[in-house]
C-alpha positions as CSV (number, residue, x, y, z in Angstrom):
1,R,-30.3,-158.8,-25.0
2,Q,-33.8,-157.6,-25.5
3,I,-34.2,-157.3,-21.3
4,R,-30.9,-155.3,-20.8
5,G,-32.4,-152.4,-23.2
6,R,-36.4,-152.5,-23.4
7,P,-39.1,-152.2,-21.1
8,P,-39.9,-155.3,-18.9
9,E,-43.5,-155.0,-20.1
10,R,-42.3,-155.3,-24.1
11,V,-39.8,-158.0,-22.9
12,L,-42.8,-160.0,-21.8
13,A,-45.1,-159.4,-24.8
14,A,-42.7,-160.6,-27.1
15,L,-41.7,-163.7,-24.7
16,D,-45.8,-163.8,-24.9
17,E,-45.4,-164.1,-28.9
18,V,-42.8,-166.9,-28.8
19,V,-44.8,-169.1,-26.4
20,A,-47.6,-168.6,-28.4
21,R,-45.8,-169.5,-32.3
22,F,-44.6,-172.5,-30.7
23,P,-47.2,-174.0,-28.4
24,G,-45.3,-177.1,-27.8
25,S,-42.2,-175.8,-26.7
26,A,-41.4,-175.6,-22.8
27,L,-38.4,-173.3,-23.8
28,P,-40.3,-170.1,-24.4
29,V,-42.7,-170.1,-21.1
30,C,-39.2,-171.0,-19.3
31,H,-37.6,-168.6,-20.2
32,R,-40.9,-166.4,-19.4
33,G,-40.6,-167.5,-15.9
34,E,-37.4,-166.6,-16.0
35,L,-37.7,-163.2,-16.5
36,R,-41.2,-163.2,-13.8
37,L,-38.8,-164.1,-11.5
38,W,-36.2,-161.7,-11.7
39,L,-39.0,-158.9,-11.7
40,G,-40.2,-160.3,-8.7
41,D,-43.6,-161.8,-10.0
42,L,-43.1,-165.1,-8.4
43,E,-46.9,-165.6,-9.0
44,G,-46.2,-165.6,-12.6
45,A,-43.1,-166.8,-12.0
46,R,-43.9,-170.2,-10.6
47,R,-47.4,-170.6,-13.0
48,D,-44.7,-170.7,-15.7
49,L,-42.4,-172.6,-14.2
50,D,-45.0,-175.6,-13.5
51,E,-45.9,-174.5,-17.6
52,A,-42.3,-175.8,-18.6
53,I,-42.6,-178.9,-17.1
54,E,-45.8,-180.0,-17.4
55,R,-44.7,-179.2,-21.2
56,W,-41.4,-180.9,-21.0
57,A,-40.3,-182.5,-17.9
58,F,-36.8,-182.4,-18.2
59,T,-36.7,-178.7,-18.4
60,R,-33.7,-178.4,-15.8
61,W,-33.8,-174.2,-15.6
62,A,-37.9,-174.2,-14.6
63,Y,-36.0,-176.3,-11.5
64,I,-33.7,-174.3,-10.9
65,G,-36.2,-171.2,-11.8
66,L,-38.6,-173.3,-9.0
67,T,-35.9,-173.4,-6.6
68,G,-35.5,-169.2,-6.7
69,V,-38.9,-169.0,-6.1
70,D,-38.9,-170.6,-3.3
71,I,-36.2,-169.1,-1.3
72,L,-37.4,-165.7,-2.5
73,E,-41.0,-166.5,-0.9
74,G,-38.8,-167.6,2.2
75,N,-39.7,-171.4,2.3
76,Y,-36.3,-172.9,2.3
77,E,-36.8,-176.1,2.9
78,R,-39.2,-177.1,0.2
79,A,-36.2,-174.7,-1.8
80,L,-34.1,-177.8,-1.0
81,E,-37.6,-180.8,-2.0
82,T,-38.1,-178.4,-5.1
83,S,-34.0,-178.9,-6.1
84,A,-33.6,-182.5,-5.0
85,H,-37.0,-183.5,-7.4
86,G,-35.1,-181.5,-10.1
87,V,-31.8,-183.5,-9.5
88,E,-33.5,-186.9,-9.7
89,V,-35.5,-186.2,-12.6
90,M,-32.1,-185.1,-14.4
91,Y,-30.8,-188.5,-13.9
92,G,-28.8,-187.1,-10.6
93,T,-26.6,-184.8,-12.7
94,E,-26.5,-181.0,-10.6
95,G,-24.2,-178.0,-12.5
96,P,-22.9,-175.2,-10.8
97,A,-27.1,-173.2,-10.7
98,V,-27.5,-175.8,-8.6
99,F,-25.1,-175.4,-6.1
100,V,-25.7,-171.8,-5.7
101,Y,-28.9,-172.0,-5.3
102,R,-28.9,-175.2,-2.9
103,G,-26.1,-172.9,-1.2
104,E,-28.1,-169.8,-0.8
105,A,-31.1,-172.1,0.5
106,L,-29.0,-174.0,3.1
107,R,-27.3,-171.4,4.6
108,C,-30.4,-169.4,4.8
109,L,-31.2,-172.6,7.1
110,G,-28.0,-172.1,9.4
111,R,-26.8,-175.1,7.6
112,L,-23.5,-173.2,6.9
113,S,-21.2,-176.2,6.5
114,E,-23.0,-177.5,4.1
115,A,-23.9,-174.4,2.7
116,R,-20.2,-173.6,1.8
117,Q,-19.6,-176.7,0.7
118,D,-22.1,-176.1,-2.1
119,L,-21.2,-172.7,-3.1
120,E,-17.3,-173.7,-3.3
121,R,-18.3,-176.3,-5.7
122,A,-20.4,-174.4,-7.8
123,L,-17.3,-172.3,-7.8
124,A,-15.0,-174.8,-8.7
125,I,-16.9,-175.7,-11.6
126,S,-17.2,-171.6,-12.5
127,D,-15.7,-168.7,-11.0
128,K,-17.6,-165.9,-12.0
129,R,-21.3,-166.7,-10.4
130,L,-21.8,-163.6,-8.2
131,G,-24.3,-165.3,-6.6
132,A,-22.0,-167.7,-4.9
133,W,-19.7,-165.4,-3.9
134,L,-22.3,-162.6,-2.2
135,N,-23.1,-166.5,-0.5
136,L,-20.2,-167.5,0.4
137,G,-19.4,-164.2,2.0
138,L,-22.4,-164.3,4.2
139,V,-22.1,-168.2,5.0
140,F,-17.7,-166.6,6.2
141,L,-19.4,-164.0,7.7
142,A,-22.1,-166.0,9.9
143,E,-19.4,-168.7,10.9
144,E,-17.1,-164.9,11.9
145,D,-14.0,-166.8,9.4
146,R,-13.2,-163.6,9.3
147,A,-9.7,-164.7,6.7
148,G,-12.1,-165.9,4.5
149,A,-15.1,-163.6,4.6
150,Q,-12.2,-160.8,4.0
151,R,-11.0,-162.3,1.0
152,V,-14.4,-162.6,-1.0
153,W,-14.8,-159.1,0.0
154,E,-12.0,-157.6,-1.8
155,R,-12.9,-160.0,-4.7
156,L,-16.3,-158.7,-5.2
157,C,-15.2,-155.2,-4.7
158,R,-13.1,-156.0,-7.5
159,E,-15.3,-157.6,-9.7
160,A,-18.4,-156.5,-8.3
161,S,-18.1,-153.0,-7.2
162,G,-21.1,-151.3,-9.2
163,L,-23.7,-153.5,-7.4
164,L,-21.9,-153.2,-4.2
165,S,-21.3,-149.6,-4.0
166,D,-25.0,-149.6,-5.2
167,A,-26.0,-152.2,-1.9
168,A,-23.9,-149.9,0.1
169,L,-25.5,-146.8,-0.9
170,A,-29.0,-147.8,-0.4
171,L,-28.0,-148.3,2.9
172,G,-25.9,-145.3,3.7
173,V,-22.2,-147.6,4.3
174,T,-19.0,-146.3,3.1
175,I,-17.2,-148.6,1.4
176,W,-14.4,-146.8,0.2
177,G,-13.4,-144.5,2.7
178,D,-9.7,-142.9,3.7
179,P,-7.2,-145.5,3.9
180,G,-6.4,-147.7,5.9
181,E,-10.2,-148.0,7.0
182,E,-11.9,-151.3,7.0
183,V,-15.4,-152.1,6.9
184,T,-17.0,-153.9,9.9
185,P,-18.1,-157.2,9.1
186,E,-21.4,-156.0,10.0
187,D,-21.2,-153.7,7.5
188,Q,-20.3,-156.3,5.1
189,R,-23.0,-158.4,5.9
190,R,-25.4,-156.1,5.3
191,V,-23.8,-154.5,2.0
192,L,-24.0,-158.9,0.4
193,D,-27.3,-159.2,1.7
194,R,-28.8,-155.9,0.2
195,A,-26.6,-157.2,-2.8
196,L,-28.6,-160.3,-3.3
197,V,-31.7,-158.7,-2.9
198,M,-30.4,-156.4,-5.8
199,M,-29.8,-159.0,-8.3
C-alpha cells in the first residue's frame, strides 16, 4: 500500500529496514527487487532478485522478476531461459505471471503463435492481467488479425481507459474521436506499445 502514496525513496528505506530485521528471509529482498524493477533500476533489481534466490531458491517471484529484467534489457532469449529455469526449480509449475512474461518475450522474438498461446492461457487463469491483454493486442496486430485486435482494443478502452488515454496523449494520438472514427491499426500498436512502457 505504501507504494501508491509515498515517495519511492521512503518505500525503499522501509523495505531496507525489513530486510535488515529479517536477514534470513528472501521475501523482503524479493519485494525490494520488484520495486526496483518497477522504478527502472534494472541493475538494483537484478542484484536483489539474485540475492533472494541465494537466500531461498524457491522464491518464485524472483525468477519472474528476473525474467522481467531480461525483457526490459531487450534480452528476450535470456528471458526465456530465466523463465524456464524458474519453472524447473519450482517443480515444473507455471502460473499466470509466468505465461505473461514468457508470452511477452516470445512476442518480442516474433514467435507470435507461441506468444498468443501463453497469453491466452494466462488470461484463461486470470482475465485481469493487463500486461497480458496489451501483449495479446500487439500479437493480434502483428498477425494482422483485425477482429482479434479490435476485440482486445475495445476491452482495454473499457477497462484500462486511463492508461490508454495517457499513452495516447504522450504520442499525440486521438483514440476517442467523433462517433464512427476508428483508430488505425498502426496507432493502436503505438498506443499499446507505449502503455506497456508506462506500466
